[in-house]
C-alpha positions in Angstrom: -6.0 5.1 13.0 -4.0 2.0 12.4 -0.3 2.1 11.4 0.4 4.1 8.2 3.9 4.9 7.0 2.8 6.7 3.8 -0.3 8.9 3.5 -1.8 10.4 0.4 -3.2 13.8 1.2 -5.5 15.5 -1.4 -8.8 17.3 -1.7 -10.4 20.4 -3.1 -8.6 23.0 -5.2 -8.4 26.5 -3.8 -11.0 27.9 -6.3 -13.4 25.1 -5.4 -13.2 26.3 -1.8 -13.5 29.9 -3.0 -10.1 30.7 -1.5 -8.5 33.4 -3.6 -6.2 35.1 -1.0 -3.5 33.7 1.2 -5.1 35.4 4.2 -8.5 33.7 3.7 -9.8 32.4 7.1 -10.9 29.1 5.3 -7.3 28.5 4.4 -6.2 28.9 8.0 -8.9 26.4 9.2 -7.8 23.8 6.6 -4.1 24.4 7.6 -5.0 23.9 11.3 -7.0 20.8 10.5 -4.2 19.3 8.4 -1.6 20.1 11.0 -3.6 18.6 13.9 -4.5 15.5 11.8 -1.0 15.0 10.6 0.2 15.3 14.2 -2.2 12.5 15.1 -0.9 10.3 12.2 2.7 11.0 13.2 1.9 9.9 16.7 0.9 6.6 15.1 4.1 6.2 13.1 3.5 8.2 9.9 6.8 8.9 8.0 5.8 10.3 4.6 3.0 12.5 3.2 2.6 12.1 -0.5 0.6 14.7 -2.3 0.2 16.5 -5.6 0.9 20.1 -6.5 -2.6 21.5 -7.0 -3.4 24.8 -5.5 -5.6 24.1 -2.4 -5.5 21.1 -0.1 -2.5 19.6 -1.7 -0.3 22.7 -1.4 -1.7 23.4 2.1 -0.7 19.9 3.1 3.0 20.6 2.2 3.0 23.7 4.3 1.1 22.0 7.2 3.7 19.2 7.2 6.4 21.8 7.9 4.8 23.3 11.0 6.7 23.6 14.3 4.3 21.2 16.0 5.5 18.4 13.6 9.2 19.2 13.7 10.1 16.5 16.2 8.6 13.8 14.0 10.8 14.5 11.0 7.9 14.0 8.7 8.9 13.8 5.1 6.9 15.2 2.2 6.9 14.0 -1.4 5.1 16.1 -4.1 4.3 13.8 -7.0 3.1 15.3 -10.2 1.2 13.5 -13.0 3.4 14.8 -15.8 6.2 17.3 -16.6 5.4 21.0 -17.0 2.5 20.5 -14.7 2.0 24.1 -13.8 3.0 25.5 -17.1 -0.3 27.2 -17.9 -0.8 28.7 -14.5 -0.5 32.4 -13.7 2.9 33.7 -12.7 1.7 34.1 -9.1 0.5 30.5 -8.9 3.7 29.3 -10.5 5.7 31.2 -7.9 3.7 29.6 -5.1 4.0 26.2 -6.8 7.8 26.6 -6.9 7.9 27.4 -3.2 5.9 24.3 -2.4 8.4 22.2 -4.4 11.3 23.7 -2.5 9.5 22.9 0.8 9.1 19.3 -0.1 11.8 16.7 0.7 11.2 15.0 -2.7 9.4 15.8 -5.9 9.1 13.9 -9.2 6.8 13.1 -12.0 4.8 9.9 -12.5 5.0 10.4 -16.2 8.2 11.8 -17.6 6.3 13.5 -20.5 4.3 16.6 -20.8 0.5 16.3 -20.7 -0.7 13.8 -23.4 -4.1 12.6 -22.3 -6.3 11.9 -19.3 -4.8 8.5 -18.7 -1.9 10.3 -17.1 -4.2 11.3 -14.2 -5.3 7.7 -13.8 -1.7 6.5 -13.7 -1.0 9.2 -11.2 -3.9 8.0 -9.0 -2.7 4.4 -9.3 0.8 5.4 -8.3 -0.4 7.3 -5.2 -2.6 4.4 -4.2 0.1 1.8 -4.6 2.7 3.9 -2.7 0.5 4.7 0.4 -1.5 2.7 2.9 -4.2 5.3 3.2 -5.5 8.7 2.2 -6.7 11.8 3.9 -9.2 13.3 1.5 -10.8 16.7 2.1 -13.9 16.2 0.0 -17.6 16.2 0.5 -19.8 14.2 -1.9 -22.6 16.8 -1.3 -20.2 19.5 -2.8 -18.8 17.8 -6.0 -15.4 18.9 -7.3 -12.4 17.5 -9.2 -11.5 15.4 -6.1 -14.5 13.2 -6.9 -12.2 11.3 -9.3 -9.7 10.6 -6.5 -12.5 9.6 -4.2 -13.9 7.1 -6.8 -10.4 5.7 -7.5 -9.9 5.2 -3.7 -13.2 3.5 -3.4 -12.5 1.2 -6.3 -9.0 0.4 -4.9 -10.6 -0.4 -1.5 -12.6 -3.2 -3.1 -9.4 -5.0 -3.9 -6.9 -3.8 -1.2 -7.1 -3.0 2.5 -6.7 0.7 2.2 -7.6 3.3 4.7 -9.6 6.5 3.9 -10.2 9.4 6.1 -12.9 11.4 4.3 -13.2 14.9 5.6 -16.5 16.6 4.8 -17.6 20.2 5.2 -19.5 19.1 8.4 -16.2 17.7 9.7 -14.5 21.0 9.0 -17.3 22.9 10.6 -17.2 20.7 13.7 -13.4 21.2 13.9 -13.8 25.0 13.6 -16.4 25.0 16.4 -14.2 23.0 18.8 -11.0 24.7 17.7 -8.5 26.3 20.0 -5.6 27.2 17.9 -3.3 24.4 17.2 0.3 25.7 17.0 1.2 26.0 13.3 
């Protein structure tokens, strides 16, 4: 890992991972993976995690950034959203969880200061995230397509023009991590 000050963390939505409860073991595995990986990035000088507000990897990354193991690094977290009223159509439970995530973040804002208008707001969001980070940690496996394929494609296109790091974490990577895991303090 070379020096990154700002890292975009994104990946699968909770439903794509079939995580429907907070006590799902898969969530703990991903949280442990994120905590350990962010610890390694912090050791190399990481200062900010930039992520979105989607339920799943993005929200887990906010919580993972707040673990005791990372406290000494004073890692900052920004939750950037593509448009206003981002979670407006979510269930009450998901909106409550979303509000907790925003409260945990050091900073949150909207790339577009308007409500949802059209899909171009998502492309502008991706462009913002790419331009304000030096690399991405993407939990996504091309063998198991999901909505994160659009972020993966945007990152690959950006890499053709700019020196931009990508740590792509596949299902095999998570399985290997689980097999070798002794609990990382979260």
